C-alpha positions, 0 to 999 in steps of 0.5 A: 500500500503506497501513501502520498504524504503531503505535509509542510512541516519537515519534522512532522513529515519525518514522523508521519513517514516513520509511523507509516513505515512502522505500520507496514505502509510505503510512502510512495511520494512526498510533497511539502509545497503546493506546486510539487503536491499538485504535480505529483497528484496529477502524475504519480502512482499511489494508493491513498493520500494524507493531505495537510490542509495548509501548505505554507499558508496555501490551502491544499484544496486544488490537490484534493480536487485532483485526487478526487478526479483521479479517484484516489482516496485521501484524508485531510490532516489539520490542526484546525478541525473539519470546520475549516473545510469548504462545503465540497469536502465536508464528507472527506475524512479528517485527522486532527493533529496531533494523531497517534499510530492507531489514528493513522492505521484507522484512517488508512484502513477506512480509505482503502479496505485492502490497506489493513495490515 
């Protein structure tokens, strides 16, 4: 199971990557900035995505739109809660920071039932 990890905080990116690996998932792609996240969302292959809502002050919703168009399931990660999401994403899963390993495992499993490890 390959995860596209989009996070603007390098230390959190590292922790998430290591957490995903410890749970048996592979981090296929990573992005810290909106332009690179958009490029990878459009062209790379991965099974699911974890998408930080705020990337260095820019909303990641264009990336979410691309993922939706491609049919790739994703979860938003945020410290601000689901109330900050636009109407079109109100049904999208959200993981509020800080999260634990069991939160990550549950989110990935819910996104892609074959991802249960």
